[in-house]
MARBA-3410 file (N, C-alpha, C, O; in Angstrom, 1 decimal):
134
-31.5,-14.1,-34.5,-30.5,-14.3,-33.2,-29.9,-13.0,-32.7,-29.4,-12.2,-33.4 ~ -30.1,-12.8,-31.5,-29.7,-11.7,-30.7,-28.1,-11.8,-30.2,-27.9,-12.8,-29.5 ~ -27.1,-11.1,-30.4,-25.8,-11.3,-29.9,-25.8,-10.2,-28.9,-26.2,-9.1,-29.3 ~ -25.4,-10.4,-27.8,-25.1,-9.4,-26.8,-23.7,-9.1,-26.8,-22.9,-10.0,-26.8 ~ -23.3,-7.7,-26.7,-22.0,-7.3,-26.7,-21.6,-6.2,-25.5,-22.5,-5.5,-25.2
-20.6,-6.1,-25.1,-20.5,-5.3,-23.7,-20.1,-4.0,-24.4,-19.5,-3.9,-25.4 ~ -20.6,-3.0,-23.6,-20.6,-1.5,-24.0,-19.4,-1.0,-23.6,-19.2,0.1,-24.1 ~ -18.4,-1.6,-22.8,-17.3,-1.0,-22.2,-16.1,-1.2,-23.0,-16.1,-2.2,-23.6 ~ -15.2,-0.4,-23.1,-14.2,-0.3,-24.1,-12.8,-1.0,-23.3,-12.3,-0.3,-22.5 ~ -12.3,-1.9,-23.5,-11.2,-2.3,-23.1,-11.3,-3.1,-21.6,-12.3,-3.2,-20.9
-10.0,-3.5,-21.2,-10.1,-4.2,-19.9,-10.1,-3.0,-18.7,-9.5,-2.0,-18.8 ~ -10.9,-3.3,-17.8,-10.6,-2.5,-16.7,-9.5,-2.8,-15.5,-9.1,-3.9,-15.2 ~ -9.0,-1.8,-15.0,-8.0,-2.1,-14.0,-8.4,-2.7,-12.8,-9.6,-2.6,-12.5 ~ -7.6,-3.2,-12.1,-7.9,-3.9,-11.0,-8.1,-2.7,-9.9,-7.3,-1.7,-10.1 ~ -8.8,-2.7,-9.1,-9.1,-1.7,-8.1,-7.8,-1.5,-7.5,-7.0,-2.4,-7.4
-7.6,-0.3,-7.0,-6.2,0.0,-6.2,-6.9,0.1,-4.7,-8.0,0.4,-4.5 ~ -6.2,-0.3,-3.9,-6.5,-0.4,-2.5,-6.5,1.0,-1.9,-5.9,1.9,-2.5 ~ -7.3,1.3,-0.7,-7.4,2.5,-0.3,-6.3,2.9,0.4,-5.7,1.9,0.9 ~ -5.7,4.2,0.7,-4.6,4.6,1.3,-4.4,4.1,2.7,-5.4,3.9,3.4 ~ -3.3,3.9,3.1,-2.9,3.1,4.2,-3.4,4.2,5.5,-3.8,3.7,6.5
-3.3,5.5,5.5,-3.8,6.3,6.3,-5.3,6.3,6.7,-5.7,6.2,7.8 ~ -6.2,6.3,5.4,-7.4,6.0,5.5,-7.8,4.7,6.2,-8.7,4.7,7.0 ~ -7.3,3.8,6.1,-7.6,2.4,6.4,-7.3,2.3,8.0,-8.0,1.7,8.8 ~ -6.1,3.2,8.4,-5.6,3.2,9.9,-6.6,4.1,10.5,-6.7,4.0,11.7 ~ -7.4,5.1,9.8,-8.1,6.0,10.5,-9.6,5.1,10.7,-10.1,5.0,11.8
-10.0,4.6,9.9,-11.2,3.6,9.8,-10.7,2.5,10.8,-11.7,2.2,11.6 ~ -10.0,2.0,11.0,-9.7,0.7,12.1,-9.8,1.6,13.4,-10.5,1.3,14.3 ~ -9.1,2.7,13.5,-9.4,3.6,14.9,-10.8,3.8,15.2,-11.2,3.5,16.3 ~ -11.5,4.4,14.1,-12.8,4.7,14.4,-13.6,3.4,14.6,-14.2,3.4,15.7 ~ -13.7,2.4,13.9,-14.2,1.2,13.7,-14.0,0.5,15.1,-15.0,0.0,15.7
-12.8,0.4,15.5,-12.5,-0.4,16.9,-13.1,0.3,17.8,-13.9,-0.3,18.5 ~ -12.8,1.9,17.9,-13.6,2.4,19.0,-14.9,2.3,19.1,-15.3,1.9,20.2 ~ -15.8,2.4,18.0,-17.1,2.3,18.1,-17.8,0.7,18.4,-18.9,0.5,19.0 ~ -16.9,-0.1,17.9,-17.1,-1.5,18.1,-17.0,-1.9,19.6,-17.9,-2.6,20.2 ~ -16.0,-1.6,20.0,-15.7,-1.7,21.6,-16.8,-1.1,22.4,-17.3,-1.7,23.3
-17.1,0.3,22.2,-18.1,0.9,22.6,-19.5,0.2,22.9,-20.0,-0.1,24.0 ~ -20.0,-0.1,21.4,-21.3,-1.0,21.4,-21.3,-2.3,21.9,-22.4,-2.7,22.2 ~ -20.1,-3.2,22.1,-20.0,-4.2,22.8,-19.9,-3.9,24.4,-20.3,-4.8,25.2 ~ -19.5,-2.7,24.8,-19.5,-2.5,26.1,-21.0,-2.2,26.6,-21.6,-2.5,27.7 ~ -21.5,-1.4,25.5,-23.0,-1.1,26.0,-24.0,-2.4,26.1,-25.0,-2.4,26.9
-23.6,-3.3,25.4,-24.5,-4.6,25.3,-23.8,-5.7,26.4,-24.1,-6.9,26.5 ~ -22.9,-5.2,27.1,-22.2,-5.8,28.3,-21.7,-7.4,27.6,-22.1,-8.5,28.0 ~ -21.0,-7.2,26.5,-20.4,-8.4,26.1,-18.9,-8.2,25.9,-18.3,-8.9,25.1 ~ -18.3,-7.2,26.8,-16.9,-7.3,26.9,-16.6,-8.0,28.0,-15.4,-8.0,28.4 ~ -17.5,-8.8,28.8,-16.9,-10.0,29.8,-16.2,-10.9,29.3,-15.4,-11.5,30.0
-16.6,-11.2,27.7,-16.0,-12.2,27.1,-15.1,-11.6,26.1,-15.5,-11.3,25.0 ~ -14.0,-11.5,26.4,-12.9,-11.3,25.4,-12.7,-11.8,24.0,-12.4,-11.1,23.1 ~ -13.1,-13.3,24.0,-13.4,-13.9,23.1,-13.9,-13.4,21.8,-13.4,-13.4,20.6 ~ -15.5,-12.8,22.4,-16.2,-12.2,21.8,-15.9,-11.0,20.8,-16.2,-10.7,19.7 ~ -15.0,-10.3,21.8,-14.4,-8.9,21.3,-13.5,-9.1,20.3,-13.4,-8.4,19.3
-12.8,-10.1,20.5,-11.4,-10.5,19.7,-12.0,-10.8,18.3,-11.5,-10.4,17.3 ~ -13.3,-11.7,18.5,-13.8,-12.1,17.1,-14.2,-11.0,16.3,-14.0,-11.0,15.0 ~ -14.9,-10.1,17.0,-15.8,-9.0,16.5,-14.5,-8.2,15.9,-14.7,-8.0,14.7 ~ -13.4,-7.7,16.4,-12.4,-7.1,16.1,-11.9,-7.5,14.9,-11.6,-6.7,13.9 ~ -11.7,-8.8,15.1,-11.0,-9.8,13.6,-11.7,-9.5,12.5,-11.1,-9.1,11.5
-13.1,-9.6,12.7,-14.0,-9.4,11.7,-13.9,-8.0,11.1,-14.1,-7.8,9.9 ~ -13.5,-7.0,11.9,-13.5,-5.6,11.6,-12.0,-5.7,10.8,-11.9,-5.0,9.8 ~ -11.2,-6.1,11.1,-9.7,-6.1,10.5,-9.9,-6.7,9.2,-9.5,-6.2,8.2 ~ -10.5,-8.0,9.1,-10.6,-8.5,8.0,-11.3,-7.9,6.7,-11.1,-8.3,5.6 ~ -12.3,-6.8,7.1,-13.3,-6.2,6.4,-12.4,-4.8,5.7,-12.5,-4.3,4.6
-11.5,-4.5,6.9,-10.8,-3.4,6.5,-9.6,-3.9,5.4,-9.2,-3.2,4.5 ~ -9.2,-5.2,5.7,-8.2,-5.9,4.8,-8.5,-5.9,3.1,-7.7,-5.9,2.1 ~ -10.0,-6.0,3.3,-10.4,-6.3,1.8,-10.1,-5.1,1.1,-9.5,-5.2,0.0 ~ -10.4,-3.8,1.8,-9.9,-2.5,0.9,-8.7,-1.8,1.2,-8.3,-0.8,0.7 ~ -7.9,-2.6,2.3,-6.5,-2.0,2.2,-5.4,-2.8,1.4,-5.7,-3.6,0.5
-4.1,-2.4,1.7,-3.1,-2.9,1.5,-2.4,-3.9,2.2,-2.8,-4.1,3.4 ~ -1.5,-4.6,1.9,-0.7,-5.4,2.7,0.0,-4.7,3.8,0.2,-5.2,4.9 ~ 0.3,-3.3,3.5,1.3,-2.7,4.2,0.4,-2.2,5.4,0.9,-2.1,6.5 ~ -1.1,-2.0,5.2,-1.7,-1.3,6.4,-2.2,-2.5,7.2,-3.0,-2.3,8.2 ~ -1.8,-3.4,7.1,-2.3,-4.9,7.8,-1.7,-4.7,9.3,-2.4,-4.7,10.4
-0.4,-4.5,9.3,0.0,-4.6,10.8,-0.5,-3.4,11.7,-0.8,-3.6,12.8 ~ -0.4,-2.2,11.0,-1.1,-1.0,11.7,-2.5,-1.3,12.0,-2.9,-0.9,13.1 ~ -3.3,-2.1,11.2,-4.8,-2.2,11.7,-4.8,-3.3,12.9,-5.6,-3.2,13.8 ~ -3.9,-4.1,12.8,-3.9,-4.9,13.8,-3.6,-4.7,15.2,-4.0,-5.2,16.3 ~ -2.6,-3.7,15.0,-2.2,-3.1,16.4,-3.2,-1.9,17.0,-3.4,-1.7,18.2
-3.8,-1.3,16.1,-5.0,-0.3,16.4,-5.9,-1.1,17.1,-6.3,-0.8,18.2 ~ -6.3,-2.3,16.3,-7.6,-3.1,17.0,-7.1,-3.9,18.2,-8.0,-4.3,19.0 ~ -6.1,-4.1,18.4,-5.4,-4.9,19.6,-5.3,-3.7,20.6,-5.7,-3.9,21.7 ~ -4.9,-2.6,20.5,-5.0,-1.4,21.4,-6.4,-1.2,22.0,-6.4,-1.1,23.2 ~ -7.3,-1.1,21.4,-8.7,-0.9,21.9,-9.1,-2.1,22.7,-9.8,-2.0,23.7
-8.7,-3.2,22.2,-9.1,-4.6,22.8,-8.5,-4.8,24.2,-9.0,-5.4,25.1 ~ -7.1,-4.2,24.2,-6.3,-4.2,25.5,-6.9,-3.3,26.6,-7.0,-3.5,27.8 ~ -7.1,-2.1,25.8,-7.2,-1.0,27.0,-8.7,-1.1,27.4,-8.9,-0.7,28.6 ~ -9.9,-1.6,26.7,-11.1,-1.4,27.1,-11.7,-2.7,27.4,-12.5,-2.7,28.4 ~ -11.2,-4.0,26.7,-11.8,-5.0,26.9,-11.4,-6.2,27.6,-12.0,-7.2,27.6
-10.0,-5.9,28.2,-9.3,-6.7,28.9,-8.9,-6.3,30.4,-8.4,-5.2,30.4 ~ -9.0,-6.7,31.4,-8.4,-6.2,32.8,-7.0,-6.1,32.9,-6.2,-7.1,32.6 ~ -6.6,-5.0,33.4,-7.3,-4.2,33.9,-7.6,-2.9,32.9,-6.8,-2.3,32.2 ~ -9.1,-2.8,33.2,-9.6,-1.7,32.4,-9.0,-0.3,32.2,-8.8,0.2,33.3 ~ -8.7,0.3,31.3,-8.3,1.7,31.1,-6.7,1.5,31.3,-6.1,2.6,31.5
-6.0,0.6,31.2,-4.7,0.6,31.0,-4.0,-0.3,30.0,-4.3,-1.4,29.7 ~ -3.0,0.4,29.4,-2.4,-0.7,28.3,-1.2,-1.5,29.2,-0.3,-1.0,29.8 ~ -1.6,-3.0,29.0,-0.9,-3.9,29.6,0.0,-5.0,28.8,-0.3,-5.0,27.6 ~ 0.6,-5.6,29.0,1.1,-6.7,28.3,1.3,-7.8,28.9,2.1,-8.0,29.8 ~ 0.5,-8.9,28.5,0.3,-10.0,29.1,0.7,-11.1,28.2,0.0,-11.4,27.2
2.2,-11.8,28.5,3.1,-12.4,27.5,2.2,-13.5,27.0,2.4,-13.8,25.8 ~ 1.2,-14.1,27.6,0.5,-15.4,27.0,-0.5,-15.0,26.0,-0.6,-15.6,25.0 ~ -1.3,-13.9,26.3,-2.6,-13.6,25.6,-2.4,-12.7,24.5,-3.1,-12.9,23.4 ~ -1.5,-11.6,24.6,-1.3,-10.4,23.9,-0.6,-10.9,22.4,-1.1,-10.7,21.3 ~ 0.4,-11.4,22.5,1.0,-11.9,21.1,-0.1,-12.6,20.2,-0.4,-12.3,19.1
-0.8,-13.8,21.0,-1.7,-14.3,20.3,-2.8,-13.4,19.8,-3.2,-13.7,18.7 ~ -3.4,-12.3,20.4,-4.4,-11.5,20.0,-3.9,-10.7,18.8,-4.6,-10.7,17.8 ~ -2.7,-10.1,18.8,-1.9,-9.2,17.8,-1.7,-10.3,16.6,-1.8,-9.8,15.5 ~ -1.5,-11.9,16.7,-1.3,-12.6,15.6,-2.6,-13.0,15.0,-2.6,-13.1,13.7 ~ -3.8,-13.2,15.7,-5.1,-13.3,15.3,-5.7,-12.2,14.6,-6.5,-12.3,13.7
-5.3,-10.9,15.1,-6.1,-9.7,14.3,-5.1,-9.6,12.8,-5.6,-9.5,11.7 ~ -3.7,-9.5,12.9,-2.9,-9.7,11.8,-3.3,-10.5,10.9,-3.5,-10.2,9.7 ~ -3.5,-11.8,11.3,-3.9,-12.9,10.4,-5.1,-12.5,9.7,-5.2,-12.7,8.5 ~ -6.4,-11.9,10.6,-7.5,-11.7,9.8,-7.4,-10.5,8.7,-8.0,-10.6,7.7 ~ -6.6,-9.6,9.1,-6.4,-8.5,8.1,-5.5,-9.0,7.0,-5.8,-8.5,5.9
-4.6,-9.8,7.1,-3.9,-10.4,5.9,-4.9,-11.4,5.1,-5.0,-11.3,3.8 ~ -5.6,-12.2,5.9,-6.7,-12.8,5.1,-7.6,-12.3,4.1,-8.0,-12.7,3.0 ~ -8.0,-11.1,4.9,-9.1,-10.3,4.1,-8.4,-9.7,2.9,-9.0,-9.7,1.8 ~ -6.8,-9.0,3.1,-6.3,-8.4,1.9,-6.0,-9.5,1.0,-6.3,-9.3,-0.2 ~ -5.5,-10.6,1.4,-5.2,-11.9,0.2,-6.7,-12.1,-0.6,-6.9,-12.2,-1.8
-7.3,-12.2,0.3,-8.8,-12.8,-0.6,-9.1,-11.6,-1.3,-9.4,-12.0,-2.5 ~ -9.2,-10.5,-1.3,-9.4,-9.5,-2.0,-8.5,-9.4,-3.1,-9.0,-9.3,-4.3 ~ -7.4,-9.5,-3.0,-6.4,-9.4,-4.1,-6.6,-10.4,-5.1,-6.6,-10.0,-6.3 ~ -6.8,-11.8,-4.6,-7.0,-13.0,-5.6,-8.4,-12.8,-6.2,-8.5,-13.2,-7.4 ~ -9.3,-12.5,-5.8,-10.7,-12.3,-6.3,-10.5,-11.2,-7.3,-10.9,-11.3,-8.5
-9.8,-10.1,-6.9,-9.8,-9.1,-8.1,-8.8,-9.3,-9.0,-8.9,-8.6,-10.1 ~ -7.7,-10.2,-9.0,-7.0,-10.7,-10.0,-7.6,-11.5,-10.9,-7.4,-11.3,-12.1 ~ -8.5,-12.5,-10.3,-9.1,-13.5,-11.1,-10.3,-12.7,-11.9,-10.6,-13.1,-13.1 ~ -11.0,-11.8,-11.3,-11.8,-11.2,-12.4,-11.1,-10.3,-13.3,-11.6,-10.2,-14.4 ~ -10.1,-9.6,-13.0,-9.4,-8.8,-14.2,-9.0,-9.8,-15.2,-9.3,-9.6,-16.4
-8.6,-10.9,-14.8,-7.8,-12.1,-15.7,-9.2,-12.5,-16.6,-9.2,-12.6,-17.9 ~ -10.0,-12.7,-16.1,-11.3,-13.2,-16.7,-11.9,-12.0,-17.8,-12.4,-12.3,-18.8 ~ -11.7,-10.5,-17.3,-12.2,-9.8,-18.3,-11.2,-9.4,-19.6,-11.5,-8.8,-20.6 ~ -9.9,-10.1,-19.3,-8.9,-10.0,-20.4,-8.8,-11.1,-21.2,-8.3,-11.0,-22.3 ~ -9.2,-12.1,-20.8,-9.2,-13.5,-21.3,-10.3,-13.5,-22.4,-11.4,-13.0,-22.1
-10.2,-14.0,-23.8,-11.2,-14.0,-24.5,-12.2,-15.2,-24.2,-11.9,-16.4,-23.9 ~ -13.5,-14.8,-24.2,-14.5,-15.8,-23.8,-14.9,-16.7,-25.1,-15.0,-16.2,-26.2 ~ -15.0,-18.0,-24.9,-15.1,-18.9,-26.2,-16.6,-19.6,-25.7,-16.6,-20.3,-24.7 ~ -17.7,-19.3,-26.4,-18.9,-20.2,-26.0,-19.1,-21.4,-26.8,-20.1,-22.1,-26.5
END
């Protein structure tokens, strides 16, 4: 009979989130690149598509970021959407009906990404520490 044993020693710690300034830099560069690609593809005519793409970016950054980085990530993504993806193009404007919804959507995406990552990492850490009975 063969018995498999782990070669690691002790429990591994839950990974630390990336530094907030790094997440914000990635949000800035990622939103800039994403909006540029959407513009080249002619997809900025539909702000819904741009909002969905930036929300996905915010969620992916939320997976590696902390909860403190989520509001800044949302505001950076909203800034690029507002400046390049919505009329009037090239100006930061505030439309009372749409902009709070856009920011809320982007913030929710970043928080969902962060929460999902923390829950999955905590569950994995708990399983590594809990004795396994076969």
